[in-house]
DRENTIGU-463297 format. One record per residue: residue number from 1; chain; x, y, z of N, C-alpha, C in turn. Coordinates in steps of 0.02 Angstrom, whole numbers, plus 50000, padded with zeros to 5 digits. Example, Ala and Ser with C-alpha at 12.3 -4.5 7.8 and 13.67 -1.06 7.14 Angstrom:
BEGIN
(node 1, 'A', (50660, 49716, 50390), (50615, 49775, 50390), (50660, 49835, 50390));
(node 2, 'A', (50642, 49888, 50354), (50684, 49947, 50357), (50645, 50002, 50394));
This chain:
BEGIN
(node 1, 'A', (52085, 49645, 47717), (52066, 49619, 47781), (52124, 49583, 47814));
(node 2, 'A', (52159, 49538, 47780), (52214, 49502, 47811), (52273, 49548, 47824));
(node 3, 'A', (52281, 49601, 47783), (52334, 49650, 47796), (52321, 49686, 47862));
(node 4, 'A', (52258, 49702, 47873), (52239, 49736, 47936), (52252, 49691, 47996));
(node 5, 'A', (52233, 49626, 47990), (52246, 49579, 48045), (52321, 49571, 48057));
(node 6, 'A', (52360, 49567, 48005), (52432, 49560, 48011), (52462, 49621, 48045));
(node 7, 'A', (52437, 49681, 48027), (52462, 49742, 48057), (52445, 49743, 48132));
(node 8, 'A', (52383, 49725, 48150), (52364, 49724, 48221), (52404, 49672, 48259));
(node 9, 'A', (52415, 49613, 48229), (52455, 49561, 48261), (52527, 49586, 48272));
(node 10, 'A', (52553, 49620, 48223), (52621, 49648, 48229), (52623, 49700, 48285));
(node 11, 'A', (52571, 49742, 48291), (52568, 49791, 48345), (52565, 49756, 48413));
(node 12, 'A', (52523, 49703, 48418), (52518, 49666, 48481), (52585, 49634, 48500));
(node 13, 'A', (52617, 49604, 48451), (52682, 49573, 48464), (52734, 49625, 48484));
(node 14, 'A', (52733, 49683, 48451), (52780, 49736, 48469), (52767, 49760, 48541));
(node 15, 'A', (52702, 49768, 48558), (52685, 49789, 48626), (52706, 49735, 48676));
(node 16, 'A', (52696, 49671, 48660), (52717, 49617, 48704), (52792, 49616, 48714));
(node 17, 'A', (52829, 49628, 48661), (52902, 49630, 48666), (52926, 49690, 48707));
(node 18, 'A', (52891, 49747, 48698), (52909, 49807, 48738), (52897, 49793, 48812));
(node 19, 'A', (52839, 49762, 48828), (52824, 49746, 48898), (52874, 49695, 48925));
(node 20, 'A', (52892, 49646, 48885), (52941, 49596, 48907), (53009, 49629, 48920));
(node 21, 'A', (53029, 49677, 48878), (53092, 49712, 48888), (53090, 49753, 48952));
(node 22, 'A', (53034, 49788, 48965), (53026, 49827, 49027), (53029, 49781, 49088));
(node 23, 'A', (52994, 49724, 49082), (52994, 49677, 49138), (53065, 49650, 49150));
(node 24, 'A', (53100, 49634, 49098), (53169, 49609, 49105), (53213, 49662, 49137));
(node 25, 'A', (53205, 49725, 49117), (53245, 49779, 49146), (53229, 49787, 49220));
(node 26, 'A', (53164, 49783, 49238), (53144, 49789, 49308), (53173, 49731, 49349));
(node 27, 'A', (53169, 49671, 49321), (53196, 49613, 49356), (53271, 49618, 49365));
(node 28, 'A', (53306, 49644, 49314), (53379, 49651, 49319), (53396, 49701, 49374));
(node 29, 'A', (53360, 49757, 49377), (53372, 49806, 49430), (53359, 49776, 49499));
(node 30, 'A', (53303, 49739, 49504), (53287, 49707, 49569), (53340, 49656, 49588));
(node 31, 'A', (53365, 49618, 49539), (53417, 49569, 49554), (53481, 49603, 49577));
(node 32, 'A', (53500, 49658, 49544), (53560, 49695, 49566), (53550, 49722, 49636));
(node 33, 'A', (53491, 49749, 49650), (53477, 49775, 49717), (53480, 49720, 49769));
(node 34, 'A', (53450, 49662, 49754), (53452, 49605, 49801), (53524, 49582, 49813));
(node 35, 'A', (53563, 49580, 49759), (53633, 49558, 49765), (53673, 49607, 49807));
(node 36, 'A', (53663, 49672, 49795), (53698, 49724, 49834), (53676, 49721, 49907));
(node 37, 'A', (53612, 49713, 49919), (53587, 49709, 49988), (53616, 49647, 50022));
(node 38, 'A', (53620, 49592, 49986), (53648, 49531, 50014), (53721, 49540, 50034));
(node 39, 'A', (53759, 49576, 49992), (53829, 49588, 50009), (53835, 49632, 50071));
(node 40, 'A', (53792, 49684, 50075), (53795, 49729, 50133), (53774, 49692, 50196));
(node 41, 'A', (53720, 49653, 50192), (53696, 49617, 50251), (53746, 49565, 50274));
(node 42, 'A', (53783, 49535, 50227), (53833, 49485, 50246), (53889, 49516, 50287));
(node 43, 'A', (53904, 49579, 50275), (53958, 49612, 50311), (53935, 49633, 50381));
(node 44, 'A', (53872, 49653, 50388), (53847, 49677, 50452), (53839, 49620, 50502));
(node 45, 'A', (53849, 49635, 50567), (53838, 49583, 50617), (53763, 49568, 50624));
(node 46, 'A', (53748, 49506, 50638), (53679, 49486, 50645), (53653, 49506, 50714));
(node 47, 'A', (53590, 49529, 50716), (53559, 49544, 50780), (53536, 49479, 50813));
(node 48, 'A', (53549, 49475, 50877), (53528, 49416, 50914), (53467, 49436, 50954));
(node 49, 'A', (53414, 49402, 50941), (53352, 49417, 50976), (53350, 49377, 51041));
(node 50, 'A', (53347, 49412, 51096), (53344, 49380, 51161), (53271, 49376, 51182));
(node 51, 'A', (53251, 49316, 51199), (53181, 49306, 51218), (53168, 49341, 51284));
(node 52, 'A', (53114, 49378, 51286), (53094, 49413, 51346), (53057, 49365, 51391));
(node 53, 'A', (53077, 49365, 51454), (53045, 49319, 51500), (52973, 49341, 51514));
(node 54, 'A', (52930, 49294, 51517), (52861, 49308, 51534), (52847, 49288, 51605));
(node 55, 'A', (52786, 49293, 51624), (52768, 49271, 51690), (52759, 49329, 51738));
(node 56, 'A', (52730, 49313, 51794), (52713, 49363, 51844), (52775, 49396, 51875));
(node 57, 'A', (52825, 49356, 51892), (52884, 49385, 51925), (52923, 49430, 51877));
(node 58, 'A', (52930, 49410, 51815), (52966, 49451, 51767), (52928, 49517, 51754));
(node 59, 'A', (52862, 49512, 51748), (52823, 49573, 51737), (52827, 49620, 51797));
(node 60, 'A', (52825, 49590, 51858), (52831, 49631, 51918), (52899, 49666, 51921));
(node 61, 'A', (52951, 49630, 51903), (53018, 49660, 51904), (53023, 49717, 51853));
(node 62, 'A', (52995, 49707, 51793), (52995, 49761, 51743), (52956, 49822, 51768));
(node 63, 'A', (52899, 49810, 51800), (52860, 49866, 51828), (52899, 49902, 51882));
(node 64, 'A', (52932, 49864, 51926), (52971, 49896, 51979), (53029, 49936, 51950));
(node 65, 'A', (53062, 49909, 51900), (53117, 49946, 51869), (53092, 50009, 51836));
(node 66, 'A', (53033, 50006, 51805), (53005, 50065, 51773), (52989, 50119, 51825));
(node 67, 'A', (52960, 50098, 51882), (52945, 50146, 51935), (53010, 50178, 51961));
(node 68, 'A', (53061, 50137, 51969), (53125, 50163, 51994), (53155, 50213, 51944));
(node 69, 'A', (53151, 50199, 51880), (53178, 50244, 51829), (53140, 50310, 51829));
(node 70, 'A', (53074, 50306, 51836), (53033, 50368, 51837), (53050, 50409, 51899));
(node 71, 'A', (53057, 50377, 51956), (53075, 50413, 52018), (53144, 50444, 52011));
(node 72, 'A', (53192, 50407, 51982), (53259, 50435, 51973), (53257, 50495, 51927));
(node 73, 'A', (53219, 50490, 51873), (53214, 50546, 51826), (53182, 50606, 51858));
(node 74, 'A', (53128, 50595, 51896), (53095, 50652, 51931), (53143, 50684, 51981));
(node 75, 'A', (53182, 50643, 52016), (53232, 50671, 52062), (53281, 50716, 52026));
(node 76, 'A', (53304, 50693, 51968), (53352, 50733, 51929), (53320, 50799, 51906));
(node 77, 'A', (53258, 50795, 51882), (53224, 50856, 51858), (53215, 50905, 51915));
(node 78, 'A', (53192, 50881, 51972), (53181, 50925, 52030), (53248, 50955, 52053));
(node 79, 'A', (53300, 50915, 52054), (53366, 50941, 52075), (53390, 50994, 52026));
(node 80, 'A', (53381, 50984, 51962), (53403, 51034, 51913), (53362, 51098, 51917));
(node 81, 'A', (53299, 51092, 51936), (53257, 51151, 51941), (53270, 51190, 52006));
(node 82, 'A', (53281, 51155, 52061), (53287, 51188, 52125), (53358, 51209, 52143));
(node 83, 'A', (53408, 51172, 52119), (53477, 51187, 52138), (53510, 51230, 52084));
(node 84, 'A', (53549, 51279, 52107), (53580, 51325, 52060), (53652, 51304, 52043));
(node 85, 'A', (53687, 51276, 52089), (53757, 51261, 52078), (53767, 51195, 52041));
(node 86, 'A', (53818, 51195, 51999), (53834, 51134, 51962), (53859, 51079, 52009));
(node 87, 'A', (53894, 51098, 52060), (53920, 51048, 52107), (53862, 51012, 52142));
(node 88, 'A', (53811, 51048, 52161), (53754, 51018, 52194), (53716, 50972, 52146));
(node 89, 'A', (53708, 50994, 52084), (53673, 50953, 52035), (53711, 50888, 52021));
(node 90, 'A', (53776, 50894, 52012), (53816, 50834, 52000), (53817, 50790, 52062));
(node 91, 'A', (53818, 50821, 52121), (53816, 50782, 52183), (53751, 50741, 52188));
(node 92, 'A', (53694, 50772, 52172), (53631, 50736, 52173), (53631, 50680, 52122));
(node 93, 'A', (53660, 50692, 52064), (53664, 50641, 52012), (53705, 50581, 52035));
(node 94, 'A', (53764, 50594, 52062), (53808, 50540, 52084), (53777, 50503, 52143));
(node 95, 'A', (53749, 50540, 52190), (53718, 50508, 52248), (53659, 50464, 52227));
(node 96, 'A', (53619, 50489, 52180), (53561, 50449, 52159), (53583, 50387, 52121));
(node 97, 'A', (53637, 50392, 52083), (53663, 50333, 52048), (53688, 50281, 52099));
(node 98, 'A', (53722, 50305, 52151), (53748, 50259, 52202), (53694, 50228, 52245));
(node 99, 'A', (53638, 50263, 52253), (53584, 50238, 52296), (53535, 50191, 52260));
(node 100, 'A', (53539, 50187, 52195), (53492, 50143, 52158), (53496, 50070, 52182));
(node 101, 'A', (53555, 50039, 52188), (53556, 49970, 52212), (53529, 49962, 52283));
(node 102, 'A', (53542, 50011, 52325), (53516, 50009, 52393), (53440, 50011, 52393));
(node 103, 'A', (53413, 50057, 52354), (53340, 50063, 52351), (53308, 50001, 52322));
(node 104, 'A', (53338, 49972, 52271), (53311, 49910, 52242), (53310, 49855, 52295));
(node 105, 'A', (53363, 49849, 52332), (53367, 49796, 52383), (53317, 49808, 52439));
(node 106, 'A', (53312, 49870, 52462), (53269, 49884, 52519), (53195, 49885, 52499));
(node 107, 'A', (53179, 49919, 52445), (53108, 49927, 52427), (53078, 49864, 52396));
(node 108, 'A', (53117, 49830, 52355), (53088, 49775, 52316), (53110, 49707, 52342));
(node 109, 'A', (53148, 49704, 52396), (53170, 49642, 52428), (53203, 49595, 52377));
(node 110, 'A', (53253, 49622, 52342), (53290, 49582, 52294), (53358, 49565, 52323));
(node 111, 'A', (53359, 49516, 52365), (53423, 49494, 52393), (53448, 49436, 52353));
(node 112, 'A', (53508, 49446, 52324), (53535, 49391, 52284), (53607, 49378, 52299));
């Protein structure tokens, strides 16, 4: 009877030691990974989070800019579909880029 208990205790201890060794190996791998990640992150530049302005005026400005971008994109798509020459397409592109500040000032009354 005591031999059987000793054998089972020895099996439990062997299993506990095996689990402890596995756990130590996992922890060592995780520590190496954390250390490597720390070295890589230390070399990379940090991202600076810029707070987005809230409020009615900021939201209105974002909406207006989104409308303007959509209109500019639609203009480009229509020009590429309707015009055959590269010179005309590039001309529409350049003209639309140059007219964006004018349209913002006239349509949205942003005089600064």
